[in-house]
DOTORVO-703632 format. One record per residue: x, y, z of N, C-alpha, C, CB in turn; residue number from 1. Coordinates in nm, 4 decimals, decimal comma. Glycine has a CB too. Layout:
<nodes>
{{X; Y; Z}; {X; Y; Z}; {X; Y; Z}; {X; Y; Z}; NUM};
...
</nodes>
This chain:
<nodes>
{{9,2210; -6,4076; 1,9048}; {9,2525; -6,3685; 1,7479}; {9,1341; -6,3801; 1,6454}; {9,3684; -6,4672; 1,6893}; 1};
{{9,1256; -6,3118; 1,5714}; {9,0111; -6,2914; 1,4872}; {8,9974; -6,4333; 1,3897}; {9,0347; -6,1447; 1,3956}; 2};
{{8,9176; -6,4906; 1,3403}; {8,9308; -6,5541; 1,2565}; {8,9345; -6,4736; 1,0653}; {8,8263; -6,6466; 1,3047}; 3};
{{8,9642; -6,5356; 1,0038}; {9,0007; -6,4798; 0,8929}; {8,8508; -6,4425; 0,8409}; {9,0953; -6,5762; 0,8014}; 4};
{{8,8368; -6,3475; 0,7846}; {8,7155; -6,3440; 0,6997}; {8,7380; -6,3177; 0,5660}; {8,6243; -6,2505; 0,7428}; 5};
{{8,6802; -6,3768; 0,4714}; {8,6397; -6,3831; 0,3127}; {8,5117; -6,3224; 0,2513}; {8,6274; -6,5233; 0,2748}; 6};
{{8,5641; -6,2395; 0,1866}; {8,4165; -6,1801; 0,0944}; {8,4071; -6,2146; -0,0286}; {8,3989; -6,0271; 0,0757}; 7};
{{8,2281; -6,2340; -0,0269}; {8,2213; -6,2910; -0,1599}; {8,0420; -6,2255; -0,2110}; {8,2466; -6,4956; -0,1457}; 8};
{{8,0533; -6,2098; -0,3149}; {7,9283; -6,1800; -0,3805}; {7,7962; -6,2899; -0,3620}; {7,9675; -6,1677; -0,5307}; 9};
{{7,6830; -6,2101; -0,2958}; {7,5726; -6,2765; -0,2840}; {7,4312; -6,2212; -0,3656}; {7,5586; -6,2820; -0,1428}; 10};
{{7,3987; -6,2662; -0,4612}; {7,2672; -6,2168; -0,5001}; {7,1493; -6,2959; -0,4317}; {7,2544; -6,2251; -0,6538}; 11};
{{7,0225; -6,2086; -0,4203}; {6,9411; -6,2460; -0,3293}; {6,7974; -6,1539; -0,3998}; {7,0061; -6,2073; -0,1646}; 12};
{{6,6875; -6,2052; -0,3997}; {6,5794; -6,1214; -0,4310}; {6,5829; -6,0197; -0,3902}; {6,4775; -6,1538; -0,4051}; 13};
{{6,4685; -5,8932; -0,4450}; {6,4776; -5,7794; -0,3706}; {6,3886; -5,7872; -0,2785}; {6,4664; -5,6671; -0,4366}; 14};
{{6,3009; -5,8316; -0,2721}; {6,1919; -5,8257; -0,1935}; {6,2803; -5,9542; -0,0435}; {6,0182; -5,8887; -0,3085}; 15};
{{6,3595; -6,0412; -0,0754}; {6,4326; -6,1222; 0,0372}; {6,5077; -5,9882; 0,1072}; {6,5545; -6,2600; -0,0291}; 16};
{{6,5718; -5,9243; -0,0053}; {6,6517; -5,8406; 0,0951}; {6,6070; -5,7288; 0,1746}; {6,7478; -5,7903; 0,0354}; 17};
{{6,4808; -5,6504; 0,1105}; {6,3837; -5,5763; 0,1852}; {6,3995; -5,6537; 0,3164}; {6,2297; -5,5735; 0,1195}; 18};
{{6,3376; -5,7389; 0,3273}; {6,3026; -5,8189; 0,4798}; {6,4328; -5,8711; 0,5585}; {6,2026; -5,9678; 0,4525}; 19};
{{6,5541; -5,8702; 0,4935}; {6,6214; -5,8833; 0,5385}; {6,6782; -5,7824; 0,6530}; {6,6642; -5,9154; 0,4582}; 20};
{{6,6811; -5,6664; 0,5002}; {6,7588; -5,5253; 0,6056}; {6,6801; -5,5139; 0,7410}; {6,7412; -5,3418; 0,5224}; 21};
{{6,5374; -5,4882; 0,7174}; {6,4025; -5,4353; 0,8185}; {6,4560; -5,5470; 0,9373}; {6,1945; -5,4698; 0,7402}; 22};
{{6,4962; -5,6841; 0,9181}; {6,5319; -5,7872; 1,0117}; {6,6084; -5,7447; 1,1334}; {6,6071; -5,8852; 0,9444}; 23};
{{6,7499; -5,6971; 1,0314}; {6,8679; -5,6410; 1,0859}; {6,8736; -5,5298; 1,1511}; {6,9459; -5,6263; 1,0070}; 24};
{{6,7640; -5,4122; 1,1184}; {6,7609; -5,2864; 1,1605}; {6,6850; -5,3408; 1,3325}; {6,6608; -5,1700; 1,0349}; 25};
{{6,6059; -5,4259; 1,3381}; {6,5177; -5,4561; 1,4380}; {6,6045; -5,5274; 1,5123}; {6,3921; -5,5234; 1,4026}; 26};
{{6,7091; -5,6256; 1,5087}; {6,8063; -5,6875; 1,6027}; {6,9373; -5,5987; 1,6200}; {6,8457; -5,8326; 1,5492}; 27};
{{6,9247; -5,4646; 1,5670}; {7,0314; -5,3836; 1,5715}; {7,1985; -5,4141; 1,5175}; {7,0263; -5,3590; 1,7011}; 28};
{{7,1785; -5,4864; 1,4102}; {7,3229; -5,5602; 1,3381}; {7,2998; -5,4850; 1,1727}; {7,3147; -5,7915; 1,3333}; 29};
{{7,4176; -5,4831; 1,1532}; {7,4354; -5,4612; 0,9877}; {7,3471; -5,5817; 0,9170}; {7,6184; -5,4760; 0,9331}; 30};
{{7,3223; -5,5016; 0,7936}; {7,2928; -5,6179; 0,6824}; {7,3865; -5,7675; 0,6972}; {7,3324; -5,5449; 0,5219}; 31};
{{7,5193; -5,7302; 0,6931}; {7,5955; -5,8426; 0,6757}; {7,6155; -5,9284; 0,7856}; {7,7086; -5,8093; 0,6314}; 32};
{{7,5931; -5,8480; 0,9207}; {7,6019; -5,8903; 1,0476}; {7,5062; -6,0363; 1,0607}; {7,5539; -5,7639; 1,1438}; 33};
{{7,3833; -5,9436; 1,0314}; {7,2461; -6,0544; 1,0471}; {7,2327; -6,1784; 0,9539}; {7,1039; -5,9745; 1,0159}; 34};
{{7,2917; -6,1655; 0,8014}; {7,2897; -6,2861; 0,7442}; {7,4003; -6,3821; 0,7713}; {7,2799; -6,2662; 0,6183}; 35};
{{7,5121; -6,3199; 0,8290}; {7,6133; -6,4033; 0,9033}; {7,5328; -6,5192; 1,0139}; {7,7178; -6,2879; 0,9931}; 36};
{{7,4887; -6,4154; 1,0976}; {7,4016; -6,4815; 1,2072}; {7,3500; -6,5881; 1,2060}; {7,3115; -6,4279; 1,2358}; 37};
{{7,2462; -6,5782; 1,0823}; {7,1342; -6,6274; 1,0439}; {7,2256; -6,7524; 0,9898}; {7,0338; -6,5321; 0,9435}; 38};
{{7,3295; -6,7489; 0,8874}; {7,3981; -6,8597; 0,8384}; {7,4901; -6,9689; 0,9614}; {7,4980; -6,7881; 0,7282}; 39};
{{7,4896; -6,8728; 1,0584}; {7,6108; -6,9508; 1,1717}; {7,4791; -7,0479; 1,2457}; {7,7205; -6,8033; 1,3246}; 40};
{{7,3529; -6,9611; 1,2676}; {7,2748; -7,0489; 1,2899}; {7,2055; -7,1835; 1,2162}; {7,2128; -6,9834; 1,3166}; 41};
{{7,1985; -7,1639; 1,1186}; {7,1446; -7,2913; 1,0422}; {7,2480; -7,3866; 1,0310}; {7,0922; -7,2627; 0,8983}; 42};
{{7,3794; -7,3591; 1,0363}; {7,5088; -7,4567; 1,0364}; {7,4965; -7,5274; 1,1480}; {7,6525; -7,3898; 1,0365}; 43};
{{7,4701; -7,4833; 1,2681}; {7,4493; -7,5204; 1,3923}; {7,3415; -7,6021; 1,4020}; {7,4388; -7,4205; 1,4712}; 44};
{{7,2252; -7,5909; 1,3551}; {7,0977; -7,6996; 1,3248}; {7,1484; -7,7882; 1,2435}; {6,9619; -7,6441; 1,2537}; 45};
{{7,1924; -7,7721; 1,1413}; {7,2379; -7,8922; 1,0872}; {7,3411; -7,9475; 1,1307}; {7,2559; -7,8863; 0,9754}; 46};
{{7,4106; -7,9483; 1,2201}; {7,5240; -8,0137; 1,2666}; {7,4213; -8,1114; 1,3870}; {7,6635; -7,8907; 1,3315}; 47};
{{7,3832; -8,0219; 1,4543}; {7,2924; -8,0901; 1,5648}; {7,2143; -8,2039; 1,4857}; {7,1783; -7,9752; 1,6412}; 48};
{{7,1315; -8,1894; 1,3815}; {7,0726; -8,2979; 1,3105}; {7,1742; -8,3944; 1,2282}; {6,9722; -8,2370; 1,2173}; 49};
{{7,2540; -8,3845; 1,1930}; {7,3815; -8,4723; 1,1505}; {7,4092; -8,5464; 1,2936}; {7,5304; -8,3690; 1,0898}; 50};
{{7,4549; -8,4861; 1,3802}; {7,5062; -8,5744; 1,5109}; {7,3554; -8,6864; 1,5392}; {7,5462; -8,4408; 1,6809}; 51};
{{7,2579; -8,5716; 1,5711}; {7,1918; -8,7256; 1,6139}; {7,1387; -8,7880; 1,5509}; {7,1107; -8,7418; 1,6958}; 52};
{{7,1187; -8,7926; 1,3863}; {7,1555; -8,8840; 1,3245}; {7,2601; -8,9867; 1,3032}; {7,1454; -8,8473; 1,2671}; 53};
{{7,3665; -8,9605; 1,3570}; {7,4758; -9,0661; 1,3537}; {7,4613; -9,1228; 1,5089}; {7,6423; -8,9968; 1,3129}; 54};
{{7,3649; -9,0719; 1,6201}; {7,4047; -9,1163; 1,7152}; {7,2688; -9,2406; 1,7377}; {7,4378; -8,9937; 1,8210}; 55};
{{7,1915; -9,2059; 1,6380}; {7,0270; -9,2656; 1,6443}; {7,0958; -9,4171; 1,5297}; {6,8509; -9,1104; 1,5408}; 56};
{{7,2061; -9,4329; 1,4640}; {7,2711; -9,4944; 1,3593}; {7,2303; -9,4864; 1,2456}; {7,2844; -9,6016; 1,3730}; 57};
{{7,1324; -9,3573; 1,2203}; {7,1086; -9,3384; 1,0801}; {7,2230; -9,2753; 0,9581}; {6,9952; -9,2514; 1,0879}; 58};
{{7,2554; -9,3363; 0,8681}; {7,3467; -9,2722; 0,7531}; {7,2898; -9,1916; 0,6754}; {7,4043; -9,3589; 0,6656}; 59};
{{7,1505; -9,1735; 0,6450}; {7,1149; -9,0627; 0,5869}; {7,0970; -8,9212; 0,6494}; {7,0159; -9,0953; 0,5379}; 60};
{{7,1768; -8,8096; 0,6048}; {7,1792; -8,7044; 0,6249}; {7,0085; -8,6695; 0,6155}; {7,2827; -8,6436; 0,5363}; 61};
{{6,9605; -8,5504; 0,6997}; {6,7977; -8,5091; 0,6493}; {6,8552; -8,3862; 0,6334}; {6,6418; -8,5202; 0,7598}; 62};
{{6,7586; -8,2902; 0,5360}; {6,7853; -8,1654; 0,5628}; {6,8265; -8,1107; 0,4094}; {6,8983; -8,1543; 0,6825}; 63};
</nodes>
């Protein structure tokens, strides 16, 4: 079963958008797919850092 998808407006700098579009094309993804991929990677990295901090006994999140 597919997860529910939500739509929202995202405003970005024109130069950033051009770079993301080029990157998406190189990776054979749609612009939306590329942005979602990058966001998922960032969330996974943050979760790992938070877990490492918890494992190390630190209560202050990084990033």
